[in-house]
C-alpha positions as CSV (number, residue, x, y, z in Angstrom):
1,M,-30.2,30.9,21.2
2,P,-31.9,32.1,18.0
3,I,-35.7,31.7,17.9
4,M,-37.2,32.4,14.5
5,R,-40.9,32.8,13.9
6,V,-42.5,32.3,10.5
7,E,-46.1,33.4,9.9
8,T,-47.7,31.9,6.8
9,W,-51.1,31.1,5.4
10,E,-52.5,27.7,6.3
11,G,-51.9,24.9,3.9
12,I,-48.2,24.3,3.6
13,T,-47.3,20.6,3.6
14,K,-45.3,18.8,6.3
15,A,-42.5,18.3,3.7
16,Q,-42.5,22.1,3.1
17,K,-42.3,22.8,6.8
18,L,-39.4,20.4,7.2
19,D,-37.6,21.9,4.3
20,L,-38.1,25.4,5.8
21,V,-37.0,24.4,9.3
22,Q,-33.9,22.7,8.0
23,S,-33.0,25.6,5.7
24,M,-33.5,28.2,8.3
25,T,-31.5,26.2,10.9
26,E,-28.6,25.7,8.5
27,T,-28.5,29.4,7.6
28,A,-28.7,30.5,11.3
29,C,-25.8,28.2,12.2
30,R,-23.7,29.5,9.3
31,V,-24.4,33.1,9.9
32,L,-24.4,33.1,13.7
33,G,-21.9,30.3,14.3
34,C,-24.2,28.5,16.7
35,P,-24.9,24.8,17.0
36,R,-28.0,23.3,15.5
37,E,-29.3,22.5,18.9
38,A,-29.5,26.2,19.8
39,V,-31.9,27.0,16.9
40,S,-35.7,27.0,17.2
41,V,-38.1,27.7,14.4
42,I,-41.7,28.3,15.1
43,I,-44.2,28.1,12.2
44,V,-47.6,29.8,12.7
45,E,-50.2,29.1,10.1
46,I,-52.9,31.7,9.8
47,P,-56.1,31.3,7.7
48,K,-56.2,33.7,4.8
49,E,-59.5,35.0,6.0
50,N,-57.6,36.3,9.1
51,W,-54.9,38.0,7.1
52,G,-55.3,41.4,5.3
53,A,-53.2,43.0,2.6
54,A,-53.8,46.3,0.7
55,G,-57.2,46.7,2.4
56,E,-58.5,43.3,1.4
57,L,-58.8,39.9,3.0
58,C,-56.1,37.6,1.5
59,S,-58.8,34.9,1.0
60,E,-60.4,37.3,-1.5
61,R,-57.2,38.8,-3.0
62,F,-55.4,35.5,-3.4
63,P,-58.2,32.8,-3.7
64,D,-56.0,30.3,-5.6
65,Q,-52.9,30.4,-3.4
């Protein structure tokens, strides 16, 4: 049973989450040959101020995203 975890910044919409979950599920089923019921997708939203990249907080590095 594949469990896929996606970590992303806060702020994606419910529609984007649904699209991501559907797309990842379809891809896992195609690649792994498993039924849809076997696939779990976990989305973890993290505030940009709690995420660092290249020695900076992402809230400062990417203020408009």
